[in-house]
Biotite code that builds the C-alpha atoms (Angstrom):
import biotite.structure as struc

atoms = struc.array([
    struc.Atom([-59.210, 48.560, 26.985], chain_id="A", res_id=1, res_name="UNK", atom_name="CA", element="C"),
    struc.Atom([-62.122, 50.936, 27.197], chain_id="A", res_id=2, res_name="UNK", atom_name="CA", element="C"),
    struc.Atom([-65.522, 49.573, 28.168], chain_id="A", res_id=3, res_name="UNK", atom_name="CA", element="C"),
    struc.Atom([-67.111, 50.484, 24.825], chain_id="A", res_id=4, res_name="UNK", atom_name="CA", element="C"),
    struc.Atom([-64.248, 48.844, 22.916], chain_id="A", res_id=5, res_name="UNK", atom_name="CA", element="C"),
    struc.Atom([-64.723, 45.647, 24.890], chain_id="A", res_id=6, res_name="UNK", atom_name="CA", element="C"),
    struc.Atom([-68.444, 45.564, 24.145], chain_id="A", res_id=7, res_name="UNK", atom_name="CA", element="C"),
    struc.Atom([-67.855, 46.198, 20.437], chain_id="A", res_id=8, res_name="UNK", atom_name="CA", element="C"),
    struc.Atom([-65.344, 43.356, 20.324], chain_id="A", res_id=9, res_name="UNK", atom_name="CA", element="C"),
    struc.Atom([-67.828, 41.034, 22.014], chain_id="A", res_id=10, res_name="UNK", atom_name="CA", element="C"),
    struc.Atom([-70.469, 41.926, 19.408], chain_id="A", res_id=11, res_name="UNK", atom_name="CA", element="C"),
    struc.Atom([-68.011, 41.255, 16.573], chain_id="A", res_id=12, res_name="UNK", atom_name="CA", element="C"),
    struc.Atom([-67.031, 37.890, 18.025], chain_id="A", res_id=13, res_name="UNK", atom_name="CA", element="C"),
    struc.Atom([-70.677, 36.898, 18.395], chain_id="A", res_id=14, res_name="UNK", atom_name="CA", element="C"),
    struc.Atom([-71.266, 37.759, 14.723], chain_id="A", res_id=15, res_name="UNK", atom_name="CA", element="C"),
    struc.Atom([-68.239, 35.665, 13.754], chain_id="A", res_id=16, res_name="UNK", atom_name="CA", element="C"),
    struc.Atom([-69.554, 32.802, 15.820], chain_id="A", res_id=17, res_name="UNK", atom_name="CA", element="C"),
    struc.Atom([-72.949, 32.971, 14.116], chain_id="A", res_id=18, res_name="UNK", atom_name="CA", element="C"),
    struc.Atom([-71.304, 32.981, 10.672], chain_id="A", res_id=19, res_name="UNK", atom_name="CA", element="C"),
    struc.Atom([-69.164, 29.968, 11.524], chain_id="A", res_id=20, res_name="UNK", atom_name="CA", element="C"),
    struc.Atom([-72.170, 28.093, 12.845], chain_id="A", res_id=21, res_name="UNK", atom_name="CA", element="C"),
    struc.Atom([-74.077, 28.824, 9.644], chain_id="A", res_id=22, res_name="UNK", atom_name="CA", element="C"),
    struc.Atom([-71.268, 27.821, 7.299], chain_id="A", res_id=23, res_name="UNK", atom_name="CA", element="C"),
    struc.Atom([-69.485, 24.943, 9.025], chain_id="A", res_id=24, res_name="UNK", atom_name="CA", element="C"),
    struc.Atom([-69.229, 23.254, 12.379], chain_id="A", res_id=25, res_name="UNK", atom_name="CA", element="C"),
    struc.Atom([-65.640, 24.039, 13.318], chain_id="A", res_id=26, res_name="UNK", atom_name="CA", element="C"),
    struc.Atom([-65.780, 23.170, 17.005], chain_id="A", res_id=27, res_name="UNK", atom_name="CA", element="C"),
    struc.Atom([-62.253, 24.284, 17.776], chain_id="A", res_id=28, res_name="UNK", atom_name="CA", element="C"),
    struc.Atom([-62.818, 27.756, 16.315], chain_id="A", res_id=29, res_name="UNK", atom_name="CA", element="C"),
    struc.Atom([-66.182, 28.078, 18.049], chain_id="A", res_id=30, res_name="UNK", atom_name="CA", element="C"),
    struc.Atom([-64.647, 27.175, 21.397], chain_id="A", res_id=31, res_name="UNK", atom_name="CA", element="C"),
    struc.Atom([-61.843, 29.669, 20.856], chain_id="A", res_id=32, res_name="UNK", atom_name="CA", element="C"),
    struc.Atom([-64.330, 32.446, 20.067], chain_id="A", res_id=33, res_name="UNK", atom_name="CA", element="C"),
    struc.Atom([-66.499, 31.536, 23.053], chain_id="A", res_id=34, res_name="UNK", atom_name="CA", element="C"),
    struc.Atom([-63.458, 31.670, 25.335], chain_id="A", res_id=35, res_name="UNK", atom_name="CA", element="C"),
    struc.Atom([-62.547, 35.133, 24.012], chain_id="A", res_id=36, res_name="UNK", atom_name="CA", element="C"),
    struc.Atom([-66.119, 36.292, 24.634], chain_id="A", res_id=37, res_name="UNK", atom_name="CA", element="C"),
    struc.Atom([-66.028, 34.967, 28.192], chain_id="A", res_id=38, res_name="UNK", atom_name="CA", element="C"),
    struc.Atom([-62.723, 36.696, 28.942], chain_id="A", res_id=39, res_name="UNK", atom_name="CA", element="C"),
    struc.Atom([-63.927, 39.965, 27.434], chain_id="A", res_id=40, res_name="UNK", atom_name="CA", element="C"),
    struc.Atom([-67.139, 39.831, 29.454], chain_id="A", res_id=41, res_name="UNK", atom_name="CA", element="C"),
    struc.Atom([-65.086, 39.398, 32.606], chain_id="A", res_id=42, res_name="UNK", atom_name="CA", element="C"),
    struc.Atom([-62.892, 42.326, 31.587], chain_id="A", res_id=43, res_name="UNK", atom_name="CA", element="C"),
    struc.Atom([-65.955, 44.479, 30.902], chain_id="A", res_id=44, res_name="UNK", atom_name="CA", element="C"),
    struc.Atom([-67.377, 43.748, 34.349], chain_id="A", res_id=45, res_name="UNK", atom_name="CA", element="C"),
    struc.Atom([-64.090, 44.810, 35.936], chain_id="A", res_id=46, res_name="UNK", atom_name="CA", element="C"),
    struc.Atom([-63.899, 47.959, 33.798], chain_id="A", res_id=47, res_name="UNK", atom_name="CA", element="C"),
    struc.Atom([-67.470, 48.964, 34.622], chain_id="A", res_id=48, res_name="UNK", atom_name="CA", element="C"),
    struc.Atom([-66.837, 48.422, 38.334], chain_id="A", res_id=49, res_name="UNK", atom_name="CA", element="C"),
    struc.Atom([-63.735, 50.639, 38.161], chain_id="A", res_id=50, res_name="UNK", atom_name="CA", element="C"),
    struc.Atom([-65.667, 53.301, 36.262], chain_id="A", res_id=51, res_name="UNK", atom_name="CA", element="C"),
    struc.Atom([-68.440, 53.224, 38.863], chain_id="A", res_id=52, res_name="UNK", atom_name="CA", element="C"),
    struc.Atom([-65.953, 53.540, 41.744], chain_id="A", res_id=53, res_name="UNK", atom_name="CA", element="C"),
    struc.Atom([-64.237, 56.473, 40.041], chain_id="A", res_id=54, res_name="UNK", atom_name="CA", element="C"),
    struc.Atom([-67.578, 58.252, 39.648], chain_id="A", res_id=55, res_name="UNK", atom_name="CA", element="C"),
    struc.Atom([-68.423, 57.652, 43.310], chain_id="A", res_id=56, res_name="UNK", atom_name="CA", element="C"),
    struc.Atom([-65.022, 58.976, 44.387], chain_id="A", res_id=57, res_name="UNK", atom_name="CA", element="C"),
    struc.Atom([-65.459, 62.101, 42.249], chain_id="A", res_id=58, res_name="UNK", atom_name="CA", element="C"),
    struc.Atom([-68.905, 62.693, 43.745], chain_id="A", res_id=59, res_name="UNK", atom_name="CA", element="C"),
    struc.Atom([-67.638, 62.295, 47.313], chain_id="A", res_id=60, res_name="UNK", atom_name="CA", element="C"),
    struc.Atom([-64.691, 64.616, 46.612], chain_id="A", res_id=61, res_name="UNK", atom_name="CA", element="C"),
    struc.Atom([-67.066, 67.241, 45.238], chain_id="A", res_id=62, res_name="UNK", atom_name="CA", element="C"),
    struc.Atom([-69.310, 66.911, 48.294], chain_id="A", res_id=63, res_name="UNK", atom_name="CA", element="C"),
    struc.Atom([-66.333, 67.244, 50.644], chain_id="A", res_id=64, res_name="UNK", atom_name="CA", element="C"),
    struc.Atom([-65.077, 70.304, 48.759], chain_id="A", res_id=65, res_name="UNK", atom_name="CA", element="C"),
    struc.Atom([-68.541, 71.882, 48.935], chain_id="A", res_id=66, res_name="UNK", atom_name="CA", element="C"),
    struc.Atom([-68.780, 71.223, 52.677], chain_id="A", res_id=67, res_name="UNK", atom_name="CA", element="C"),
    struc.Atom([-65.344, 72.772, 53.220], chain_id="A", res_id=68, res_name="UNK", atom_name="CA", element="C"),
    struc.Atom([-66.361, 75.868, 51.258], chain_id="A", res_id=69, res_name="UNK", atom_name="CA", element="C"),
    struc.Atom([-69.550, 76.215, 53.326], chain_id="A", res_id=70, res_name="UNK", atom_name="CA", element="C"),
    struc.Atom([-67.555, 75.891, 56.519], chain_id="A", res_id=71, res_name="UNK", atom_name="CA", element="C"),
    struc.Atom([-65.054, 78.508, 55.359], chain_id="A", res_id=72, res_name="UNK", atom_name="CA", element="C"),
    struc.Atom([-67.864, 80.877, 54.379], chain_id="A", res_id=73, res_name="UNK", atom_name="CA", element="C"),
    struc.Atom([-69.607, 80.397, 57.721], chain_id="A", res_id=74, res_name="UNK", atom_name="CA", element="C"),
    struc.Atom([-66.349, 81.001, 59.566], chain_id="A", res_id=75, res_name="UNK", atom_name="CA", element="C"),
    struc.Atom([-65.647, 84.187, 57.584], chain_id="A", res_id=76, res_name="UNK", atom_name="CA", element="C"),
    struc.Atom([-69.114, 85.649, 58.272], chain_id="A", res_id=77, res_name="UNK", atom_name="CA", element="C"),
    struc.Atom([-69.397, 84.364, 61.803], chain_id="A", res_id=78, res_name="UNK", atom_name="CA", element="C"),
])
């Protein structure tokens, strides 16, 4: 699941939870929704961490490529 999809699902579940609380006190349903929210929050933390690591890897690859190009240019002129 994409990070934005996870966050949208969490928002929808929270709205459902608020509606259930307003209408009736179904404890079993509330607990089920709360568990889904907890699991989705965990999943979103993992997804954001992976996204952050991918961005860092891309940045380091770009820096390494740039350094290699500078070295090749210096070697060609030198």
